[in-house]
N, C-alpha and C positions, 0 to 999 in steps of 0.2 A: 307653757308650751305654745298656747295661742298667741301670746305676745311675741315669741320668737318667730313664728311663722309670719305674723303681720310685719315685723321689722324686716324679714327676709324679702318679702314681696315689695315692701317700700323701697328697699335698696335696689332691687331689680328695675323698678320704675324710674330710677334716677340715673342708670348707666347710659352709655351711648354718648351723646353730647352733654349729658349730665342733667340739666334742669328743664329741657324742653319737653313738651307733651303734645298729644294730638287732641285738639279741641274742636275748633270751628270747621264744619263740613258743609259742602255744597253738592247737592245731587244734580246730575245731568249737566255738570259744568266741568271744564278742563282749563288748565293753564297753558297758554300758547308759548312754546319755546322755553328758554331758561332751563334746559335739561342738564342735570349733573350726570346721572347714570340711570339705567333702567334695569329692573330685575323682574323675572317671572315669578309668579306666586299668587296666592290668594290675597284678597283685599285686607284681611286681618294681619298679614305680615308686613304691610307697607309702613305702618307707624314705627315699628322697631327698626326697619331698614333706614328710615329717614333719621331716626335718633342716632344711629350709628354712623351715618354719612356726614362728614364735615361739611358745613355750609348749607345743609338742607333746611329750607324754610317752609316747604310744603310738598305735597305729592298729589299726583293724579293717578287714579287706578282706572284702567280700561280693560276691555275683553280681548285685546290683542294677544295672540299666542296662548290662548287659554287663561289669560289674566296677567297683566303687566303693571308693575308699580313704576311710574315715571317720577323720579326724585328731582325736585326743582330747587333752584337757588333764589327764587323770588316767588311772591304770591300773586303776581300780575303778569300779563293781562288775562283775565278770565273770558271764556267764550262758551256758548252753549254747545254741548256734545252729548247726544243721546246715549244713555247707558253708562256714562262715566261719572265718577264723583271725585271731588277734590277736598283735601283736608289741609288746613293751615296749622302749623306748629305754633304753640304758645312760645313767646320769646324767652330766652335765658335772662336771668336777673342782671347779667352784665351788659345786655343789649340796651341801647338807648335810642329813642326816636325823636326826631326834630321835624317840625312842620316847615317844609321848604317853600311851598307855594300855596297861596290861598286863592281858590277859584270861586268866582261868583258869576252871575248872569252877565255882568257888564264886560268881563274879560275872558270868559271861558273859551270862546272860539278864537281868541287871539293867542291863546297859549297851547293850541293844538294844531297839528299839521294834517292836511287832507291828502292821504296817499291816493294816487290815481292808478288806473289800469283795471283789467279784468281779474276776477278771482281765479286763482289757480285750482281751486277745489272742484271746478265744474259747477259752480253755484248759479250760473246763468245771470250774473250781475256784473255791472261796471261800477267801480268806485269813482266817485265824482268829486269836484272841487267845492269850495265853500259857496260861491255865488250860485252855482247850479243847484246845490243842495237846498239853499234858501228859496230859490224860485220854485223848486219841486215840492216844498213843504217838508223836507226831510229834517231840517233843523229850524228852530224858532225860539223866541223868548216870550213867554206868557206869564204875566204877573210876577215879573222879576225872577222867573225860574227857567232853566234851560230845558228844552224839550227836543228829543231826537225821535223821529217817527219813521219806522222802517216799513210799515205795512198798511196802516189804516186808510191812507189816502192814495194808495198806489193801485194801479190796474196792471195786471200782467200783460205785456204787449204781445204782438204776434210773434216777435222774435224774443224769447225770454232773456237771452244773454244781454239785451239792451236795458234791462231793469236797473234803475239807479240804486246805489247803496252807499254806505259810509265806511271808511276805514280811517279812524282817528288815531293820531300818534301824538303823544305828549311832547311838546318842544323842549320842556325841561328835561325829560328823560333822555331825549336825543342829545342834549348838550352835555349831559353828565358823562356819557361814555366817550372816551377819546379813542378814535380809531376803530377799526373793525373788531368784531368778536374773535375769540380764539378759533372757532369753527371756520369763520371766514378767512382767517389767516392760513389755516390748513388748506383751504380750498385754493387760495392764491399760490401757496407753496407747491401744491400738486400741479397747477397749471404751468408754473414756471419750469418745473422738472420736465413736464411733457414737451414744452417748447424747446428746452435745451436738448433733449434726446432727439427730437425731430430735426433740429437745425444742425446738430453735430454730425448726424449721419448724412444729411443733404450735402454738407460741405465735404465730408470725408469721401463719399462715393464719387463726387466730381473729381477729386484728386486721384482716386483709384482708377477711374475711367481714363483720365488723361495719362496715367502711368501705363495702362495697357494698350490704349489705341488712339490717344489724342482727343481733340475736341469733338471729332465726329462721333466717337463712342459716347461722349457726354451728352451730345444732342440726341442720340438714339435712346439713351436711358430715360431722358426727360420725355421724349415722344411716347415711348412705351408706357411709362407711368401715367402720363396725362390721358392717353386714350383709354387705359383701363379705368381710370377715375371717372371719365365722362360717362362710361357705360354702366358702371356699378355703383356710383355714389347714391343714386336715388334708391336703389335696393337696400343699401346700408341704412339710409334714413328711415325707410319703411320698416325695416327689421327692428331698428331701435325703438320705433313707436309702438311696436307690438310686444316688446319685452319690458320687464320691470327695469327701473333705472340702474339698480345695482348690478344685475346680471349683464345688462347691455354695456355699461361702461367698463366693467372688468374684462369682458370679452374683447372689446376694442383695445384695451390696454395690453392684454396678453398678445394679441396679433401684432400690435405695433412693436413692442419691445422684443419679443421673440423673433419677429420677422427681421429686425435689424441685427440681432445676434446671429441668426442663421446666415444672413447675407454676409456679415463680417467673416464668418467661418469659411464660406465659399471663397471669399476674397483671399483669405490666408492660404487656402489650398492652391488657388491660382498662382499666387506669388511663389509658393514653394516648388511648384512643378517646373521642370526644365523646359526651355523654349522649344525643344524638339517635339514635345507632346502637344502640338498645336490643337488638335481636335479635342483632346481632353480639357485643355485650358479654356477653349471656347465654350465647351459644355458647362463647366463649372461657372464660368462668367455669366452664361445665360441663366443658370439657377440663381446666381446672386442678383441678377436684374429682376427676376420674378419675385424673389423674396423682398427685394427693395420696394417693388411696386405694391405688394400686399401690405407691407408695413406702412407705406405712405397713405394707402387707402384707409387703413385702420386708424392712422393718426388723424386723418380728416374727419372720420366718424367720431373719434374721441373728442376732437375740438368742437364739433357741432353739438355733441351732447353736453359738454361743459358750458359753452357760451350761450347756447340757445335754449337750454332746458334747465340744467342744474343751477346756473347763475340766477335765473329768474325766480326759481323757488326759494333760493337762499335770500335774495333781496327782499322778498315778501315776508320772510321770517325775521329779518334784521331790522330793529327799530329805527336805526339812524342811517340806513343805506338807501341808495337810489340806484336804479339800473344804469343811468348814465355814468355815475361815479364808478360803478363796478366795471362797466365796459372800458372806461378810460384806464383804470388800473390794470386790467388784463391786457390792453393794448400796449401799455408801458412795459409790462413784463415780457410780452412777446418781442418788442423792439429791443429790450435789454438782452434777450437771448440771441438776437441777430448780431449784437456786438460781441458778446462773450464767446459764442460758439466758434466763429472763424478764427479768433485769436488762439483759442485753446487747441483746436484740432490742427492748426498750422504749426504750432509749437510742438505738439506731440509727433506729428509726421516728420518734421524736420530734424528734431534732436533725438528721437527714439527709433524712428524707422517705420516703414510701412508694415512689415510683418508683425512686429510686436504691437503696433497700434491696433491691429485687428483684434487681438485678444484683450487689449485695454477697453475697446468699444464693447466687446462681448460682456466683460465683467461689469462695465458701467451700466449697460442696459438691463442686465439681470438684477443688479443692485437697485436701480431706480424702479424697476418693475415691482419689487417687493415693497419699497418705500411708498410708492404711489398707491399700491393696492391697500396698504394699511391706512393711508390717509383717506382714501375714498370710502372705505368701510367705516372709518370713524365719523366722517362727515355724514354719511348716510344714516348711521345710527343716532347721531345727534339731532338730526332734522327729521321728525316723523312725517312731515309733509312730502318728503321725497318718496315715501312708500305709497303715495296716492297719485294715480295718473288718470286723466280723462281718457275715455274710450272714444276715439274719433268716430263721428257719424252716428252715434247712438244716443246722444243727448244726455249722457250720464257720466259719472266718474266712479270708478271702482277702486277701492284700496287694494293693495297687492295681497292682503290676507283674506280677500273676498268677503269682507265685512260690509255692513251697511254704513253709509256715510251721509251726514247731514250738514247743512250750512250752519253758520254761526247763529242764525236767528230761528232755526227750526222751521222755516217756512217751506223750503223746497226739499223734497226727497230726491237726492241726486242720483242714487243708484240702488236698486234692490237686487241683491244677489239671488233671490229666489226666482227671478224671471229669466 
């Protein structure tokens, strides 16, 4: 009987991916990025979850949401994270490992890149280049050994955000991955859809205004929208800064797409009304202009959030990405929407008609709202750093689950939720 029980538990230990097990563990350490999925639960449940998840090589457990297992497809890069712990899975017998690069003191700093810029976590540091790091004593070679020093010879300056720090990226790692990650591609896809929706309606409403009242009405619609944007865009920006990224971007998305849908509906009503009902047509046309102005304002807020906030966070989590490349790609996508949108809406209006085109635009905006919403939620959940936002003017950064947050080196307490 004891033999049967032993064999039963031995069998259970081999299910999931089969032969991998949970062995090497690191306390107060976490793996940056490389997320497969995350599941809520106790730390004891993470190992089995990782065994059952295809491609899981390690996991990090944190206190988020009462306990969360972050299943990873890689065991690197590790960074210090108070309260978290990371476990590496033992490899399957079918896995093989090959030494790709041999590092020593003579070539170590030639095989890594130095990412520049300030830390998004509110860590009060600026990442520096190789020459500055050498002059500041952050990196050196002693007795044919590489030394990186983050704290021993540094004095916290009057303005802490000027403190120099390192963010090293393996050039070999960067060269292996071809193109952006899947999360980055989703982000680009979302931005392209947003630009398409915005440009389609900007061209369409110009045609509609010409249809109802000529170019004078087109000029009036642009004047009304631009004046509203001038007075309200700063309030939109301040509102976005005070809200968490997920809630803020989804709100802007809803106002943008539903605003276009409502404006299209008012346009359809205007077209269907007889010319004798002049007052009623003017009233619905005015409602359409107001809805258009609101949607344009929301589109501006959405674009600001994506290009000035989300993109920066994603770049810092992407091993082989740079902000200039990301901005260039997003500019190309926006210009591409300028080419596709006029051709598409012109064809629809000419060969389908103005009245049916209104309902096509309504369905298009409802469909893209759902797709963009799913994409944004997926990107937000894949990048944990998006849930952390600096609190302006307070010198700290609070994660959106009100937990305590520390820098990668454990030197600076960035924010204390008890205060």
